[in-house]
N, C-alpha and C positions, 0 to 999 in steps of 0.2 A: 504494500499500499504506500502510495507517495503523497506528498503534500500538495495543497492547491497550487502553491507557487511553482513546484516542480512540474506539475501537470500543465500549467499555463505556459511555462518556458518550453516544454516539449512540443506543445501545439504550435506556438509561434515560430519555432525553429523550422517547422515543416511547411509553413504557409508562405507563399509568394504573393505579393500584392497583384491585383489584376491591373493590366495595362490597357485594356480596351477603352476606347473613347467613342463618343456618340455626338453627332451634331443634331441638336434638338431645337424646336421652336421655342420662342421666348416664353409663351404661356405654360410650357411644361418644365421650365428650367428652375423654378423656385426650389430651394433647398439642395440643388445639385452642386457638385464641386467642379469649378472651371479648371480646364487644363491649358488655358491659353491666356495671354494678356490681350485685352481688347482696348483699342484706342479710338477715340472719337473721330469719325470720318468727316464730320462737318462742325462748324461753330454752332453753339446754342446760347442765345437765340441765333438763327441764321441771318438775321437782319436787325437793324435798329427798330424797336417797337415801342408802342405806348403801354405803360403799366396801368392806365386808367381811362375812363370815358371822359372825353373833353375835346379840346381843339389844339391843333398843331399849327404853329406859325413861327415868325422870326421874333426873337426876344427883343430886338431893338424896336420893333413896332409897338410894343406894349410897355416900354420902359417907364412911362409916366402914368400908367393906369392906376386908378384908385377908386374907391367907392364914391368919393365926391366928384372925381373927374374920370369917368370911364372912357376907355379908348374903343372906338368902333372900327371893326374890320369887315371886309366883304367876304362872305363864305364862298369859296371856290369849288368845294367838293365835299362829299360825305364818303368816308372810307371805312366800311365794315371790316371786321377781322376776317382775314383770309382773302381779301380782295386787293389786287394790285392796281394802284392808280398811277398812271404814267405822267401825270401832270407835275407842275412845279409851283410851289408857294412863292409867289412874287411879293415884293414890298406892298404892304397895305391889305394883304389877303390872309385868309385862314382856311382850315379844313376841319370839319367835324371828324373825330377819330374815335374808335372804340378800343377797349382793352385788347391788346394783342395785335392791333393793326400796325402795319408797316409805316414808319415815319416817312412822309413824302419828301421828295427833293426840295431843297430850299428852306425847310423848317428846321429849327434848332432847339425847340422846346415844346412842351405840352402844358396847357392850363386845364385843370379839372373843371368839369362842366358846372359844378356848384359855384365857381368863381366867375361865372358869366351869366348873361340873361337867357342862355340857352336858345339863342336866335337861330333863324333858318337862313334867310338871305343875308342879313347883316348880324354881327354878333358884338355885344358890348362886353368888354373885359374890365373887371373890377380890381384886378391885382396885376402886379408885374412879376415876372419870373426871370431867372437868369438863363443864359444860353446853356444848353445841355441838361437843363432841369427836367425831371419827369420823363426821362428816356432810358429804356433798357437797351444797352448797346450790344451790337453783334459780338458774340463770343463772351459776353459778360459772365455767364454761368459756366460754360464749358468751351474751351478753345480747341479747335481742330488739333488732333494729335495727342490730346490729354489721355492718359491711361484711366479708363473708367471701370475696368474689371481686371483683377490680378489673377494669375495662375495660382490655383490652390485655394481661392476664395470660395466660400459657400454663397451661392447666388441668393440674395435677399430680395424683398419687395422693392427696396430702394435701388438695388442694381437694375431690376426690371424697369423701373421708371426712368433711370438715366439712359439705359440702353435703348429703350423705345424712343426717348426724346431725340436721339440722334439717328434713328432709323435702323438700328442694328437689330435684326429680327431673329437671329439664331445664335446659339452658344455651343461651343465645343466643351463637353463635360466628360468626366470619368464615368464609365458605364457602371450601373448598379450591380451589386453582388447578386448572382443568381443562386438561389438555394433550393434544395430538395428537402422534403419533410415526409416522413413515413411513420405512422403510429401503429403499433402492433398490439394484438390482444384479441383472443376469442370472445372476451366479454364486451367488447366495444360495439356500440350501435351508432350508426350515422343519423344525423338529424333528419327528421321526416319519416323515419321508419318507426314502427311500433316497438315499444320497449318490452321485451320479453322478460320473464322471471330470470333473475340472476344476471341480467345484463345492465350496463350503464351506458349513457351517452358519452361520445368521445369529446372531451373538452380540451385535451392536449393539442389537437390539431389547430383549434381556433386560437388558443392562448399563444402558442409558439408562432404560428403564421402571422397573427396580429402583431406580436412583438417584433418579429423580423421586419415586417412592413414598416412599423413604427420607427425602426432603426435604419431604414433606407435600403433594405434588401428586397428583391423580388422573389417571392416563393412561386416558382414556375412548375414545380412538381409536388403534388400533394396527394398522399395516399393513406388509406386505412386498410390494414391487412390482418389476416388471421395469423395465429401462431403456427405458421407453415414455412419451414426453412426454404423450400423450393420457390414458393410464391414470393417471399421477401427477396431471395437472390435474383429472381427474374426482374423484379421492380428495380432494384438497385443497378443491375447490369444494364437495363434499358435506359435508365435516366442519368446515370452518373456522368456521362460525357457532356451533357448539356448544362451542368451546374458547376458552380465553383466550390460548393461545400454541401454536404448531405447530412441531415439530422434524422435520427430515429428516436422514438420513445418506447420504452417497454422492452422486456426480454433480456435484461442485462444482469440479473442477479443469478442465483444458483438453483432455482427451481427447475422442474422437469420441462416446463413450458417457456423457460428463458432461453430463447432460440438464437440470440444474436451472436453468441460464441460460435455456434455451428454455422451460422450464415457467413461470418467473416472467414472461418476456416475454409468453407466450400468455395468462396470467392477467391481465396488466396491472398487476402488483404494482409498487410503488415500491421501487427498490433503494436500500438505505441504505449498504452497502459490500460490497466483495468483496476478500478477502485482507487479512490482518493480519500484522504483522512479528513472527512468532514461529514456532518449530518445537516439536513437530509441530502440524499443523492450520492451516497458512498459508492455504489457499484457502477459508476459511469465508465464507459468503454470507448476508447479512441483508436482509430486505425487509419491507414492510408491505403486507398484502392484506386488504381489508375491515376496516381498523382493527385488525388482529391482527398480531402479530409472527411472521414466518416466519424461523426460524433454521436454516440449512442447514449441517450439520456435515460434516466429512470422513468418508469411508467407512472409513478405517483405524481400528481399534478404539481404540488409545491416543490418536490424534489427535482422534477423536470425543469421547473422555472428557475430554481437555484442553480442547477447545473448550467442552464443556458446563460444566466446572467454572469456567472463567474468564469465560464469557459467559452461559451458560444459568442458572447458579446465581444470579448477580446479578439476572438478569431475573425469576426466580421470587421472589427477595427483594423486588423492587420491586412485583411483582403482589400478593403475599400480605401484605406488611407484617410478615412474621415475622422478627424480629431474629436468630433462630438461624441464618438462612441467610446472613447477611453473611459475606463472605470474611474469614478471619482470617489475618493474616501474622505470622510470628515470625522471630527470628534464631536461628541455630544454628551449631555448629562441626563441620566435617567430621571423621569418624573414618577415612574411607578416601578413595580417589581416584576421580575420573571423568576419564579421560585424554582424552576426545574433545574436539576443539576446537569452539567454538561461534561461528562468524562472525556468526550472527544470535542474537537472544534465544531461549533454549531452556528448556523445562520438563522436568525429569527426575524420575522416580519415586524416592521415598526413604522411609526409615523414620526418624521423628523421635521421640526419647525423651529427656526431661530435658536438653534443650538440645544434645544430640548427634545427628548425622546420619549415617546409613549409606545407601549406594546400594542400592536394592532389588535382590535377586539376580535372575538370569536375564536374558534378552535385553531390550534397550531399544529395539528397532525399533518403528516406528509400528503395525505389524501384530501385535505380540507382546502376549499377554494374561497369561501366567503371572506376570510381574513385578508385576501389580496386586495379587496376593495378599500381604497384610501391608503393602502400601503405605499410608501414612497422611498423606503430604505430597508436594508437588511443589517441587523446588528451582527457583528463578527465577534462571537464569544469564544475566548480561548479554551482549549481543552483543560479539564480539571476545575472548571469554574463551579462553585457551590450554588450559584444563582446570582441574580442581579437585584440590587436594592435601589430605592430612590436616592439620587445623589451620586451614584456611581458614574465614573467616566467610562465611556464606551467608544469604540470605533465602528463606523458604519459605511456600507457601500450604498451610494445613492442610486436610486432607480430612475 
C-alpha cells in the first residue's frame, strides 16, 4: 500500500500533456485556454467618434457662447450612429450627432444636446467648449497591434468583448481533455428503467461525468456495464484510442465480483499501483493501457468522489495544463467535532467558510450521497487521529 503522495507522483510521471489545438468561434471560447497571442488588427475606436448626443462643430465658432449670449449656428446635417457623412463642417455651421457617430471633417469638438436649444435648422449654443473636447479619438481604447489575448490565458467574458470589438471572430485554444467513464456492477440500474428488488440506480456515472465536465473535460465515452470481464474488456478496447484518460468505478476490491484485476490482466495493461493508504477509497487501481491512463475508482459513491478529487483531478490538470485544476489546500479551524477515530489517513466532507470549518451534515459513510450537498472541502485527517474537536486546526482540500 502506498501513500497518496506516492500515488499522485506515479500518475503524473506517466501523463503527457495533450498538445492538440482547436480553432473555435468566439461564442464557444469562454473558459478555454488560448495557445496564441492575439494582436488587434484595427484601432478601436476605428475613427474619431462622439461619446454623447449633441452637435459637432468648430470650437472657435462657439468660443463666446453663454446662457446670456448664445451663439447661433446653421445645422448642416444630422449624423446618426453608423452613418457616414461625407460633408465638411465649415465656419458658422454645425451637425447634429448621436452617441457613437463619426466626427465629421472640419469639426473639432462636440457640445451635448442639453447645452443647446436642440434646434433643427439653426442651433443656439449656451456654452463654449475647447477644441478636442467630447471626442473619443481613433485608437483611444485599443491601438492596432496591441496584444489583447496572451498565450496561456483563460478566455474570459472581457476577452470576448475586446476580441469582438476589433472583429476577431475565432480563437486558437488547447483542445479539451477527452475522457472515458465506465461504471460496473450487476446491481446498477440506469435511469428510466424500473428499479428491481436488490438493485440501485447508478449515481456514479452522473457524479463523475458532471464533475469532469465541470473541470473542463469532455466525457465522450459513457458506459454502464455488468460484472463481466469480457464485456468490460470489449468496451475499454473499443474506446481507449479515442480518449486521453479512462475512468472506471467499481470492481477494485477483493470480492469475487471485483473484476477489474482480471480485466487489466486480460488487456495486458501495466499496473502502476493498487491500494493507497487512505479512507475512503483505499482499493483504487491504476494502470497504463495503450499509453493511456486507466484509473479504476471505488464503486462506493463518496469513495469514488474522493479518489477522483485526489487522483483524477491532478491527472486532468497535468493533461490539460489548466492551472485552475490544481488542488488547493488551506488551513482552517474546526467549529464542531468529528468524534470518529481515524487509525488511517481519512478525508471527511466539510463546509469551509472564512477560515472556519463545519462537518457536512448527514451520514458520512462511503455509500452516502446527501452529505455532498453543500460540501465544498475535504478535511485531511492524519492517521492515528483520536477525532477532531472545536478549535482544532485542520488542513483541507478545497473542492
